[in-house]
C-alpha positions in Angstrom: 3.4 -18.3 -18.5 2.8 -14.4 -17.6 6.0 -12.6 -17.0 5.3 -10.4 -13.7 8.4 -9.4 -11.8 7.9 -7.0 -8.9 10.7 -5.2 -7.1 11.7 -2.2 -5.0 9.8 -2.7 -1.4 11.1 -2.7 1.6 11.2 -0.9 4.9 9.7 2.8 4.5 9.1 5.3 7.1 5.9 7.1 7.8 5.4 10.0 5.4 8.5 9.1 3.5 8.1 7.3 -0.4 9.1 4.4 -2.2 8.7 3.2 -5.9 8.0 -0.3 -6.8 8.6 -1.4 -10.5 7.1 -4.4 -12.2 9.0 -6.0 -14.8 6.9 -7.6 -17.6 6.1 -8.0 -21.3 5.7 -4.5 -23.4 2.6 -6.3 -25.3 0.9 -6.5 -21.6 1.1 -2.7 -21.0 0.0 -1.9 -24.7 -2.8 -4.5 -24.6 -4.2 -4.5 -21.5 -5.2 -2.1 -18.2 -2.5 -3.1 -15.9 -2.6 -2.5 -12.0 -0.9 -2.7 -8.7 -2.9 -5.2 -6.2 -1.7 -5.3 -2.2 -2.5 -7.9 0.3 -2.0 -7.0 3.6 -1.7 -9.4 6.5 -5.2 -11.0 7.3 -7.0 -8.9 4.4 -8.1 -10.2 1.2 -6.1 -8.7 -2.1 -7.2 -5.3 -3.2 -6.7 -3.3 -6.5 -4.9 -0.2 -5.4 -4.1 1.6 -8.8 -5.0 0.8 -12.4 -3.6 2.3 -15.5 -5.4 1.5 -18.8 -4.0 1.8 -22.5 -4.9 4.9 -23.1 -3.2 6.3 -19.9 -6.0 7.0 -17.5 -5.6 5.8 -14.3 -7.9 4.7 -11.1 -6.7 4.4 -7.3 -8.2 2.8 -4.3 -9.7 5.6 -2.1 -7.2 4.7 0.5 -4.3 5.9 -1.6 -5.9 8.7 -3.9 -3.7 11.5 -3.6 -0.4 9.6 -2.4 0.1 6.9 -4.9 0.9 7.2 -8.7 1.1 4.9 -11.2 3.2 4.9 -14.4 4.6 3.0 -17.1 8.0 3.0 -19.1 7.0 1.3 -22.7 10.9 1.4 -23.6 11.8 -0.4 -20.6 8.5 -2.6 -20.1 8.0 -1.8 -16.6 5.0 -0.6 -14.5 5.7 1.7 -11.6 3.9 2.3 -8.5 5.0 5.6 -6.9 4.3 5.3 -3.0 4.2 8.9 -1.3 3.0 9.7 2.2 3.2 6.2 3.3 1.1 5.0 6.3 1.5 2.1 8.4 -1.8 0.8 6.7 0.1 0.1 3.5 2.1 -2.3 4.7 1.5 -5.5 2.6 2.7 -7.7 -0.2 2.4 -5.8 -3.4 1.8 -7.2 -7.1 1.3 -6.2 -10.3 -1.2 -7.7 -12.6 -4.0 -7.2 -15.5 -6.6 -5.1 -13.9 -9.8 -4.1 -15.6 -12.0 -6.4 -17.9 -12.0 -9.9 -16.7 -9.4 -8.9 -13.5 -6.2 -10.6 -13.2 -4.7 -13.6 -14.8 -4.6 -16.5 -12.6 -0.7 -16.3 -12.7 0.9 -14.0 -9.9 4.6 -13.0 -9.6 6.5 -13.3 -6.3 5.5 -9.7 -5.1 7.3 -7.2 -3.2 6.9 -6.6 0.6 6.5 -3.0 1.6 6.9 -2.4 5.5 5.9 0.9 6.8 7.1 1.4 10.3 9.0 4.3 12.2 
């Protein structure tokens, strides 16, 4: 069973910030490229940010310059810092493996982010 527990979502106002957390295994953070995915209503799940084991990052064009991804290896947590929120960021956000092979079949419960004034 893959351990992926997302938290930190909620209601955010446009232009403001939210930080999401994903509690997971330190082994995953050290061995795999990890990422944040989101599924907006009526849309397919998409990868929005990834963090490789060497620390390199990649972002979807829709969030580039606004989102940051990081990890705390001491706490075994993957973070997504969401800045300059837009209504189109509204989605359920999930963390999972990214990169080669794509995500694991097992997903956490996700955390809902709603951006609205």
